[in-house]
C-alpha angles and dihedrals in degrees: 000000000000126000126206130191120206130196108211135192122195145167103227096195097110101030133090091232134279102293120081114244135199095236100050142028092205098105132109093239093051092050092050096045092049092051095044090049090057092045094053098030091235138079113278125195114205123199119209124206087246143325123287115199128237110294095016119125135215130213091179117008113168123215135171137198139180125226130185111256093240088062095043097103101136128077120232090246091056097049103076093053093044094049097041090054090070102030122100112261094255093063123062136174105223097186144349132202138174112248139188112282091246091063115115119175096218104033096049099042111124101183140003129205120209131175132199117206124211125188102213097179121123088242123037117260101238092207093054099042094102092048106040144037115251112228110169096181121099112263127214099226095181090056090050091052091049090050092051094057099078090049092066118100132026115328144145102264096190090129088062099049125094095197103101091183095052107147098173126077116292091201113120138160124236113196100181142007113186135175123216120189120193110173107304093342119098123191122192111199123199124193122184147130093267143336133227127230107302089348097136092045091049092047089050091046092051093048089048090054087054091050090051091050095246093116125034115238092237090056093069091075088052091050091051093050092045093068088207122125091208090067097060130076127265126290103254119232117279100241094078095054124097132179098220105180144343118220123209 
C-alpha cells in the first residue's frame, strides 16, 4: 500500500463544499476522487483535513489517499501536473508527496489556520467581491482585538457552533487570533487545534458586531461562558472564508 498527501488550492464559489454528498457530484472531493479513479484505473477514496462548506475557499487544503502498490505507477513529482491537466481551472494541486502509510490528513492534523476577509472600503472593491464581505461602516479595530483576547486558549465553544445536534465535545483550543489591515481590507486570522461547524464564521461575525458597536468587547467572554448559540453574532457569508494551512 502507498500513501500520498496532496496540498490543494480551490475557489469554492461554485461548489457545494469539500465533502462528497449523495445528492450532488458538485463537490471538491467528488471531482478529485473521480479524476484519481480514472488515473489509477481503480476507485480512490481521498480524505481531506476537514470539511469546507459551500462557497468557502482553500489556499492550502491537505488531503491523503491510499493506493495498492501494484497501481502505484506515478511519482509524487508527476502527480500535480497529471491531475491539474484534467481539473477545472478553479481547483489546483499545489504539491504531492509520498507519506508513511499511517498518515491520515484529518486524524493527524494538529492545527488549522483560517482567515476571514472583510472589504471595509466605502465602496465595494469589485475585484474582491467574490472573496470578501463588504462592510462600509467604520470598524473599531481596538475593540475587536480586546474582544478576541478571552477566546484564546481551551474553552467550550458551544456558543459558536451552528450544529444544534452536536453530540461530540464542543471544546476546542484557539492559539491565535490576529488582525491584519491593508488599506481598506481587513483579514482576521484564526489558528487552533480544530473548529466546529460554522465556528470561524460565527467568531468573525461576533467580532464584527463588536467592531460595529453592536456588542461590547467585554460581552464576548459572557457569550463564551453562556454556551448558547443565540448569544453570539451571525455566521458571516462563506465567500470571505479561506482555509489557509493545515499543520501536522
